[in-house]
N, C-alpha and C positions, 0 to 999 in steps of 0.2 A: 230255559234249557233243561235238558234231562241230565241230572248230575248224580253220579254214583259216588257215595261217600264210603270209602273202604275204611274200616275201623270206626264205623258210625255208632257203636255202643260205648266207645271210650270217652274220655274227658273232653278233648277238643272235637272229636268226631260227632258226638251227640249234640253239643251246642251248635256246631256248624250245620248239621242236618236240619235241625229245627229252624234255624235262622234262614237258611236258603229256601226251605219249604214255605216259610212265612212270607218270603219275598216273592213268591210266585213260581219258583222253579219246581219241576217235577223231580223229587229226590228219592233215591233208593239207598238202602243201607246194606252193606256187605260186611259181615263180621264173623269170626270164628268163636267169639265169646271167651277166648283164652285168657283175657285179662281177669275175668271173674275166677277162673281156675287158679291163676297165680295167687290171687288173694287167699284161696283155700290152702294152697301149697305153703305159703308164708305164714299162715295162721293170722292174717291181718284183715282189716276191712276198712272201707271208706268211712269217714266220719258221718257223712250224710247217708241215709238209707236209700239205696237206689233200687227201683223196681226191675223185674225181668224185662227184657227188651220187648217182648210181645205186649206186655201191659203198658209199657211206655208208648209204643206206637199206637196202640188202640186208644189210649187216652188223648193222644195228639189228634187223632181223627175225630174223636167225640167233641173236642174243643174247637177244632178248626174246619172240620169237614174234608181234610186233606189226607189222601192215601199216601203211605210211605212203604212200599214193598221192602221186605227184609229177606236177604239171602244169607243163610247160616252155613258157613264152611270156611275152609282154609285156603288162602291164596297160594300156598305151596302145592295144593292139589290142582294141577293145571286143568284137568277135565272139568271139575266143578267150577273153577274160576271162569273158564271159557264159556261154559253153558250159561252162567249167570250174566256175563257180559253180553252174550248174544241175545238173551231174553230182554235185558233192560235197554240195550242200545244207547249208551250214554253219549252226550255231546261233550261232556267234561267229566273227568274222574278226579276226585279229591282223595289223595292217598295218605291216610293216617294209620294204615294197618300194619304198624311195626311195634316191636318191643322197644319201649322208649326210656328205660331206666338204665343209667350208667351203673349204679350199684348192683342191679340184677345181673348185668353182663359180667361183673367182676366177682361173683360169688365163687365160681369154680369153672373148670373146663367145660362141664356140661352146659352151664348157663351161657358161657361165652359162645359155644358152638350153636346153641339154640338161637341166641340173639342174631348172630350173623347169618345163619341159615334162613331163619324166618324173614329177616329184613332184606337180605340181598337176593335170595332166590325168589321170594315173592315179588319183588320189584322187577326182576328179570322176566318172570312169567307175564307180568302186566305189560312190559315193553313188547314182548313178542305178540301178545294178543292185539295190542294197538297196531303194530306193524302189519299184521296179517288181516285184521278185520275192521279196525277203526283208525285208519291212518290220519284222519283229520281231527280226531278227538283230542282235546287239550288236557294234558296231564298237569295237575297242580299237586306237587309233592311236598310233604312236610320234611324239611331238613332241620338243621339246628345250628345256632351260633357256636355251639361247642365244636363244630368241625374246624373252626379257625384256630382254636387254642388261644394263647395269650402272646401274640407276636409283639416285638418291640417297635412296630410301625403301625400306622393306621390300618384298620381293617376295611377294605373296600367291599363293594357288593358283588362278590363272586369272581371278579376279574381284576387284574392289576396290570398297568402298563410298565413294561420292563425295558430298560436300556442296558445293553451288554455288548462290549467290544464294538461300539459304534453302530449297533443295529438295535431296532426297536420292535417290540411286539406286545400285543395284549394277550395275556395268558391267564388260565385259571389261578385264582389266589392260592398260595401255598397253604396246606392244611397241617395242623398239629393237634389231632384229636387226643382227648384225655382218657378214653376208656374203649373197651371193645365195642360198646354201643355206638360211641361217636365214630369209631372206625367204620362201622357198618354203614353209617350215613355218608361217609366219604366215598365208600365203594359205590353206593347208590348214585351219588353225584357223578362219578366218572362214568358209570354205565348209562345213565340217562343222557349225559352230554354226548357220549359216543353214539347212542341211538338216534338222537336228533340230527347229528352230523351225517351219519351214513344212511339213515332211512327217511329223513325229512320229517320226523315227528316234531311236535310242538310241546314244550314243557316249561313250567315255571317252578323253580325250586324256592320254597319259602324257608329261609334260614331263621328259624324262630328262636326267640329268647325264652326265658322261663315265664310260663303263663300262670296267672293267679286269678282267683275269683270264682265264685259259684254262680253268681247271677248273670243271666242275660234276660232280655225281655221275655223270651220264650220259656226258658227253664224256670222262671219265676211264676209262670201261669198256674201251676198246680204242683202239689207235693209229689205226684207220680212222675213229673218231668224233671225233678231235681237232678243236679249234676254231682259228679264225684267230688270229694275233697280228701285227697290222700295225704297222710301225715307220717306214715311209718318210715323207718330208716332206709327202705329200699325204693319205694315209689314216691314218697313224700318229698316235696321241695323244702328248702330251708325256710322259706316264707310261711308255708303251711304249717311246718313243724313248730315254728316260733309262735304262731297264733294259737295252736292247740296247747302248747306249753303254758302260754300266758293264761289261757282259760282255766287250766286245771291246777295252776299254782306251781308248775315245774319251772326251774330256771331255763332260760333260752340258751340252747347249746350251740355256741359259735365254734365252728371247726377251725382250729389253729388260731392265727392272729386275727382272722376276720377281715383281712385287707383284700380278699379276692373280689374282683369286680365282675358283675354279671349284668347282661342285658335282659330286660323284663317287659312284659305287656299284660294288659287286662284281657280276660277271655272275650269280652265284647269287642276288643280290637282284633283278636284272632279271627273271629267270624267275619268281621268287616273286611279284613285283609284278603280272606279267601274269596269273598264276593267281588272285590275289586279285581283280583287276579282272573277269575273266570269270565268276568264281563269285559275285560280288555285282554284277550288271549294272546299268547306268544304267536309269532309268525311261523310259517312252515319252516322247519329246520332250525328253529331258534331254541336255545336253552338259555333262559334268562334267570337271574338270581336276584331275589329281593331279601334284604336283611330285615326280618319282621320283628321289630321291637320298638318301644317308645321311650324308655328311660334306662339309665344305667346306674346301678348302686353297688357299693361294696357291702359285704355281709354285715359289717358293724353298723352301717347306715340303716339297713333293714331292721336289725335288732333294735336300734334306738327308736325308729319310727313306731315299732310295735310296743315298745316299753312306754312311749309317750301316749299312744292311743289307748293301751290297756289301762294305764293309770287314770286316764280321763273317764274310764268306765268303773273305776273303783277297784281294779285289780292291782295286786302287789307284784310287779314284774321285776324279776332279777335276771341279769345277763351273766353267763358263765362261759369262759373259753375252755374247750376240751381239746385233747390230742386229735389232730386231723387224720381220719382214716384214709384219706385220699393222698395220692402222690401228685402234687400240683404246686405251681408257683403261687405263693401266698401274697407276695408283693410284686406287682407287675404293672406295666403300661397297658392300658386298654382304652382304645378310642375307635369305635366302629361307626361307619356311615350307614344311614337308614333313610335316604331321601326318595327312593323309587316309589314306595307306597304313599308317602306324604304327597308326592307330586300327582299321584292318581286320585287323591282326595281323602286320605285317611285323616280323621280328626281324633287325636289320641285322648284316652282317659288317663288320669294320673293315679298313681298308687295312693297318694295322700287322700284322694277323693273316694277311693274304693275300700280302704282298709277296714273301716267299721262295718259298712252295710254288707259287703260281699265276702268278708273273711271273719273278723273277730266276732261279730254277732252270731254267725253260724257256729263258730267254735264254742261260744258260750251256750247257745241253744241246744247243741247236741253233745255237750261235754260228758254226759253220762255214758256215751258210747265209746269214749276214749279208752284204749288199752295202753296203759303207761309202759308196759313191757315192750311195746313196739316202737317207742319214741327214740331210743338211743341207737346209734349205728351198730350194725352187726357184721358189716362187710368191709374188709380192708383191702386196699390196693397193694399194700406192702408185702414183699416176699417173706414167707414164713421161714425163719432161720433156725428153728428149733432143731 
């Protein structure tokens, strides 16, 4: 198929573009490169040195003989977006092209507005292009498990059967997002669901957990193909931050009690999930939701796994609880369903099998690139009462 990966220069997008290309699909990348600009704005950088997109794509062609056209521009620019889509003519669009950091969206008003404008308007532009020019194109959209929040009932895959006053219906699962970023994803969900219902589009929403790991088969082929590893307080995940802290001898900083539970998956499972979604597309008018994760851990469990793995490498790993900069339930029920992708054939990787090769060893290899001033949180959800 012809697959356009929006956000193909980013962490999930780059790995997905290479993987699908390697599987024989004709892949194109569309990206504004804004993620690199945000690194400059925040005065932070990925742990791993990533090459410019042009060098990355050129190296991929040298190694595999596969062309991968790149369209540089903003999906909020409808004219550019439409022109790129008309030139590439996709059978499927994989949409990673959104601001994906909760802390970034909570910095201030400007960053909240930027996040929601970029994410919601860009997706609306895509929906109109699909409606008017590619009505049979399958949209595979990256959502997030964070849309659900932490309800005191089991989390279903997108929909829930409700009985009320003697009547029954299947309705979208209630959402309790925890940041302006997560709210933007909920707005996307509603807009895409509506577009499928009224225009007969076909879409799959991948509610993804926290992704970890640097290595896929493709990104490990050459240094120029290496993927990002973000560890800073804005774009870095807790798992990444802990690995970098272990490598440089900094205590692992657990926010609050550490009892918060999160859904997680290996980057190799991310790319496989996208492949499964595009090869078994949604029906006309269908908006389907897959919860894309493989394991659930609380933050303390993650810290203890890294402490154990780090100690096995001769690191002296200390764990420290700090004040939680987020407003969130620290003790909560969390039980999410994730059967749809498993039914399609996903064979999950486990964190315990990936922690050394795809995380800690990279943290140790590139630890001289660590800026310790970026490790601690600088963004607070709490209202300033000064």
